[in-house]
mmCIF file as Biopython writes it, N, C-alpha, C and O atoms, coordinates in Angstrom:
data_model
#
loop_
_atom_site.group_PDB
_atom_site.id
_atom_site.type_symbol
_atom_site.label_atom_id
_atom_site.label_alt_id
_atom_site.label_comp_id
_atom_site.label_asym_id
_atom_site.label_entity_id
_atom_site.label_seq_id
_atom_site.pdbx_PDB_ins_code
_atom_site.Cartn_x
_atom_site.Cartn_y
_atom_site.Cartn_z
_atom_site.occupancy
_atom_site.B_iso_or_equiv
_atom_site.auth_seq_id
_atom_site.auth_asym_id
_atom_site.pdbx_PDB_model_num
ATOM 1   N N  . MET A ? 1  ? -25.724 -18.358 31.704 1.0 0.0 1  A 1 
ATOM 2   C CA . MET A ? 1  ? -25.175 -17.368 32.652 1.0 0.0 1  A 1 
ATOM 3   C C  . MET A ? 1  ? -24.945 -15.612 32.913 1.0 0.0 1  A 1 
ATOM 4   O O  . MET A ? 1  ? -25.278 -14.656 33.613 1.0 0.0 1  A 1 
ATOM 5   N N  . HIS A ? 2  ? -23.742 -16.241 31.257 1.0 0.0 2  A 1 
ATOM 6   C CA . HIS A ? 2  ? -23.675 -14.992 31.203 1.0 0.0 2  A 1 
ATOM 7   C C  . HIS A ? 2  ? -24.513 -13.828 30.742 1.0 0.0 2  A 1 
ATOM 8   O O  . HIS A ? 2  ? -24.457 -12.649 31.093 1.0 0.0 2  A 1 
ATOM 9   N N  . VAL A ? 3  ? -25.744 -14.763 29.392 1.0 0.0 3  A 1 
ATOM 10  C CA . VAL A ? 3  ? -27.026 -13.818 29.200 1.0 0.0 3  A 1 
ATOM 11  C C  . VAL A ? 3  ? -27.492 -13.217 29.956 1.0 0.0 3  A 1 
ATOM 12  O O  . VAL A ? 3  ? -28.091 -12.195 29.622 1.0 0.0 3  A 1 
ATOM 13  N N  . HIS A ? 4  ? -27.407 -13.616 31.315 1.0 0.0 4  A 1 
ATOM 14  C CA . HIS A ? 4  ? -28.478 -13.788 32.367 1.0 0.0 4  A 1 
ATOM 15  C C  . HIS A ? 4  ? -27.822 -12.011 32.564 1.0 0.0 4  A 1 
ATOM 16  O O  . HIS A ? 4  ? -28.521 -11.012 32.395 1.0 0.0 4  A 1 
ATOM 17  N N  . LEU A ? 5  ? -26.535 -12.000 32.901 1.0 0.0 5  A 1 
ATOM 18  C CA . LEU A ? 5  ? -25.758 -11.253 33.631 1.0 0.0 5  A 1 
ATOM 19  C C  . LEU A ? 5  ? -25.723 -9.972  33.034 1.0 0.0 5  A 1 
ATOM 20  O O  . LEU A ? 5  ? -25.666 -8.931  33.689 1.0 0.0 5  A 1 
ATOM 21  N N  . ALA A ? 6  ? -25.760 -10.043 31.628 1.0 0.0 6  A 1 
ATOM 22  C CA . ALA A ? 6  ? -25.578 -8.633  30.560 1.0 0.0 6  A 1 
ATOM 23  C C  . ALA A ? 6  ? -27.163 -8.514  30.689 1.0 0.0 6  A 1 
ATOM 24  O O  . ALA A ? 6  ? -27.546 -7.421  31.106 1.0 0.0 6  A 1 
ATOM 25  N N  . LEU A ? 7  ? -27.966 -9.282  30.453 1.0 0.0 7  A 1 
ATOM 26  C CA . LEU A ? 7  ? -29.482 -8.151  30.734 1.0 0.0 7  A 1 
ATOM 27  C C  . LEU A ? 7  ? -29.908 -7.584  32.340 1.0 0.0 7  A 1 
ATOM 28  O O  . LEU A ? 7  ? -30.756 -6.729  32.593 1.0 0.0 7  A 1 
ATOM 29  N N  . ARG A ? 8  ? -29.160 -8.237  33.190 1.0 0.0 8  A 1 
ATOM 30  C CA . ARG A ? 8  ? -28.741 -7.655  34.692 1.0 0.0 8  A 1 
ATOM 31  C C  . ARG A ? 8  ? -28.334 -6.083  34.727 1.0 0.0 8  A 1 
ATOM 32  O O  . ARG A ? 8  ? -28.634 -5.055  35.334 1.0 0.0 8  A 1 
ATOM 33  N N  . SER A ? 9  ? -27.253 -6.642  33.451 1.0 0.0 9  A 1 
ATOM 34  C CA . SER A ? 9  ? -26.371 -5.366  33.480 1.0 0.0 9  A 1 
ATOM 35  C C  . SER A ? 9  ? -27.314 -4.388  32.548 1.0 0.0 9  A 1 
ATOM 36  O O  . SER A ? 9  ? -26.777 -3.282  32.483 1.0 0.0 9  A 1 
ATOM 37  N N  . HIS A ? 10 ? -28.169 -4.423  32.032 1.0 0.0 10 A 1 
ATOM 38  C CA . HIS A ? 10 ? -28.705 -3.644  31.089 1.0 0.0 10 A 1 
ATOM 39  C C  . HIS A ? 10 ? -29.251 -2.610  31.790 1.0 0.0 10 A 1 
ATOM 40  O O  . HIS A ? 10 ? -29.124 -1.388  31.869 1.0 0.0 10 A 1 
ATOM 41  N N  . GLY A ? 11 ? -30.320 -4.056  32.589 1.0 0.0 11 A 1 
ATOM 42  C CA . GLY A ? 11 ? -31.810 -3.408  32.991 1.0 0.0 11 A 1 
ATOM 43  C C  . GLY A ? 11 ? -31.262 -2.019  34.548 1.0 0.0 11 A 1 
ATOM 44  O O  . GLY A ? 11 ? -31.956 -1.189  35.135 1.0 0.0 11 A 1 
ATOM 45  N N  . ILE A ? 12 ? -30.259 -2.260  34.646 1.0 0.0 12 A 1 
ATOM 46  C CA . ILE A ? 12 ? -29.920 -1.497  35.838 1.0 0.0 12 A 1 
ATOM 47  C C  . ILE A ? 12 ? -29.375 -0.445  35.145 1.0 0.0 12 A 1 
ATOM 48  O O  . ILE A ? 12 ? -29.239 0.693   35.594 1.0 0.0 12 A 1 
ATOM 49  N N  . LEU A ? 13 ? -29.075 -0.811  34.094 1.0 0.0 13 A 1 
ATOM 50  C CA . LEU A ? 13 ? -28.264 0.431   32.895 1.0 0.0 13 A 1 
ATOM 51  C C  . LEU A ? 13 ? -29.126 1.494   32.330 1.0 0.0 13 A 1 
ATOM 52  O O  . LEU A ? 13 ? -28.648 2.495   31.796 1.0 0.0 13 A 1 
ATOM 53  N N  . SER A ? 14 ? -30.627 1.239   32.468 1.0 0.0 14 A 1 
ATOM 54  C CA . SER A ? 14 ? -32.170 1.275   32.240 1.0 0.0 14 A 1 
ATOM 55  C C  . SER A ? 14 ? -32.616 1.717   32.829 1.0 0.0 14 A 1 
ATOM 56  O O  . SER A ? 14 ? -33.320 2.588   32.318 1.0 0.0 14 A 1 
ATOM 57  N N  . MET A ? 15 ? -32.722 1.592   34.842 1.0 0.0 15 A 1 
ATOM 58  C CA . MET A ? 15 ? -33.156 2.065   35.529 1.0 0.0 15 A 1 
ATOM 59  C C  . MET A ? 15 ? -32.572 2.797   35.998 1.0 0.0 15 A 1 
ATOM 60  O O  . MET A ? 15 ? -33.327 3.332   36.810 1.0 0.0 15 A 1 
ATOM 61  N N  . ILE A ? 16 ? -30.910 3.583   36.089 1.0 0.0 16 A 1 
ATOM 62  C CA . ILE A ? 16 ? -30.428 4.356   36.030 1.0 0.0 16 A 1 
ATOM 63  C C  . ILE A ? 16 ? -30.764 5.970   35.578 1.0 0.0 16 A 1 
ATOM 64  O O  . ILE A ? 16 ? -30.959 7.061   36.113 1.0 0.0 16 A 1 
ATOM 65  N N  . THR A ? 17 ? -30.677 5.192   33.846 1.0 0.0 17 A 1 
ATOM 66  C CA . THR A ? 17 ? -30.957 6.607   32.492 1.0 0.0 17 A 1 
ATOM 67  C C  . THR A ? 17 ? -32.298 7.171   32.974 1.0 0.0 17 A 1 
ATOM 68  O O  . THR A ? 17 ? -32.520 8.364   33.182 1.0 0.0 17 A 1 
ATOM 69  N N  . HIS A ? 18 ? -33.551 5.705   33.190 1.0 0.0 18 A 1 
ATOM 70  C CA . HIS A ? 18 ? -34.688 6.045   33.687 1.0 0.0 18 A 1 
ATOM 71  C C  . HIS A ? 18 ? -34.486 7.040   34.529 1.0 0.0 18 A 1 
ATOM 72  O O  . HIS A ? 18 ? -35.018 8.046   34.060 1.0 0.0 18 A 1 
ATOM 73  N N  . VAL A ? 19 ? -33.918 7.279   35.666 1.0 0.0 19 A 1 
ATOM 74  C CA . VAL A ? 19 ? -34.169 8.022   36.702 1.0 0.0 19 A 1 
ATOM 75  C C  . VAL A ? 19 ? -33.168 9.284   36.589 1.0 0.0 19 A 1 
ATOM 76  O O  . VAL A ? 19 ? -33.361 10.415  37.034 1.0 0.0 19 A 1 
ATOM 77  N N  . LEU A ? 20 ? -32.420 8.959   36.115 1.0 0.0 20 A 1 
ATOM 78  C CA . LEU A ? 20 ? -31.567 10.466  35.712 1.0 0.0 20 A 1 
ATOM 79  C C  . LEU A ? 20 ? -32.484 11.350  34.290 1.0 0.0 20 A 1 
ATOM 80  O O  . LEU A ? 20 ? -32.265 12.560  34.241 1.0 0.0 20 A 1 
ATOM 81  N N  . LEU A ? 21 ? -33.400 10.797  33.259 1.0 0.0 21 A 1 
ATOM 82  C CA . LEU A ? 21 ? -33.858 11.622  33.171 1.0 0.0 21 A 1 
ATOM 83  C C  . LEU A ? 21 ? -34.997 12.158  33.076 1.0 0.0 21 A 1 
ATOM 84  O O  . LEU A ? 21 ? -35.500 13.029  32.367 1.0 0.0 21 A 1 
ATOM 85  N N  . THR A ? 22 ? -35.528 11.096  34.414 1.0 0.0 22 A 1 
ATOM 86  C CA . THR A ? 22 ? -36.759 12.154  35.225 1.0 0.0 22 A 1 
ATOM 87  C C  . THR A ? 22 ? -36.421 13.124  36.006 1.0 0.0 22 A 1 
ATOM 88  O O  . THR A ? 22 ? -37.002 14.208  35.957 1.0 0.0 22 A 1 
ATOM 89  N N  . LEU A ? 23 ? -35.537 12.899  36.749 1.0 0.0 23 A 1 
ATOM 90  C CA . LEU A ? 23 ? -34.806 14.049  37.409 1.0 0.0 23 A 1 
ATOM 91  C C  . LEU A ? 23 ? -34.358 14.762  36.844 1.0 0.0 23 A 1 
ATOM 92  O O  . LEU A ? 23 ? -33.933 15.699  37.521 1.0 0.0 23 A 1 
ATOM 93  N N  . GLY A ? 24 ? -34.133 14.870  35.382 1.0 0.0 24 A 1 
ATOM 94  C CA . GLY A ? 24 ? -33.870 16.353  34.823 1.0 0.0 24 A 1 
ATOM 95  C C  . GLY A ? 24 ? -34.577 16.788  34.735 1.0 0.0 24 A 1 
ATOM 96  O O  . GLY A ? 24 ? -34.594 17.987  35.013 1.0 0.0 24 A 1 
ATOM 97  N N  . VAL A ? 25 ? -35.785 16.071  34.242 1.0 0.0 25 A 1 
ATOM 98  C CA . VAL A ? 25 ? -37.427 16.772  33.399 1.0 0.0 25 A 1 
ATOM 99  C C  . VAL A ? 25 ? -37.925 17.102  34.497 1.0 0.0 25 A 1 
ATOM 100 O O  . VAL A ? 25 ? -39.087 17.344  34.171 1.0 0.0 25 A 1 
ATOM 101 N N  . THR A ? 26 ? -37.831 17.328  35.869 1.0 0.0 26 A 1 
ATOM 102 C CA . THR A ? 26 ? -38.958 17.715  36.965 1.0 0.0 26 A 1 
ATOM 103 C C  . THR A ? 26 ? -37.846 18.647  37.381 1.0 0.0 26 A 1 
ATOM 104 O O  . THR A ? 26 ? -38.281 19.797  37.443 1.0 0.0 26 A 1 
ATOM 105 N N  . GLU A ? 27 ? -36.757 18.575  37.643 1.0 0.0 27 A 1 
ATOM 106 C CA . GLU A ? 27 ? -35.557 19.640  37.678 1.0 0.0 27 A 1 
ATOM 107 C C  . GLU A ? 27 ? -35.984 20.885  36.396 1.0 0.0 27 A 1 
ATOM 108 O O  . GLU A ? 27 ? -35.743 22.080  36.563 1.0 0.0 27 A 1 
ATOM 109 N N  . GLY A ? 28 ? -36.329 20.594  35.741 1.0 0.0 28 A 1 
ATOM 110 C CA . GLY A ? 28 ? -36.007 21.466  34.099 1.0 0.0 28 A 1 
ATOM 111 C C  . GLY A ? 28 ? -37.508 22.057  34.876 1.0 0.0 28 A 1 
ATOM 112 O O  . GLY A ? 28 ? -37.487 23.184  35.370 1.0 0.0 28 A 1 
ATOM 113 N N  . ASP A ? 29 ? -38.480 21.413  34.923 1.0 0.0 29 A 1 
ATOM 114 C CA . ASP A ? 29 ? -39.725 21.392  35.551 1.0 0.0 29 A 1 
ATOM 115 C C  . ASP A ? 29 ? -39.695 22.786  36.559 1.0 0.0 29 A 1 
ATOM 116 O O  . ASP A ? 29 ? -40.091 23.950  36.511 1.0 0.0 29 A 1 
ATOM 117 N N  . ILE A ? 30 ? -38.983 21.913  37.472 1.0 0.0 30 A 1 
ATOM 118 C CA . ILE A ? 30 ? -38.909 23.204  38.964 1.0 0.0 30 A 1 
ATOM 119 C C  . ILE A ? 30 ? -38.158 24.523  38.565 1.0 0.0 30 A 1 
ATOM 120 O O  . ILE A ? 30 ? -38.400 25.511  39.258 1.0 0.0 30 A 1 
ATOM 121 N N  . PHE A ? 31 ? -37.505 24.616  37.796 1.0 0.0 31 A 1 
ATOM 122 C CA . PHE A ? 31 ? -36.697 25.747  37.328 1.0 0.0 31 A 1 
ATOM 123 C C  . PHE A ? 31 ? -37.234 26.329  35.904 1.0 0.0 31 A 1 
ATOM 124 O O  . PHE A ? 31 ? -37.001 27.476  35.524 1.0 0.0 31 A 1 
ATOM 125 N N  . ARG A ? 32 ? -37.799 25.610  35.356 1.0 0.0 32 A 1 
ATOM 126 C CA . ARG A ? 32 ? -38.969 26.672  34.473 1.0 0.0 32 A 1 
ATOM 127 C C  . ARG A ? 32 ? -39.785 27.524  35.062 1.0 0.0 32 A 1 
ATOM 128 O O  . ARG A ? 32 ? -40.553 28.211  34.389 1.0 0.0 32 A 1 
#
């Protein structure tokens, strides 16, 4: 259970990071 929660939290953090990076790259391309 604990490992499952850890993996889930890591997955959420990874997804948030991926979305932020994607938005950052898109934003940079638009303003560039």
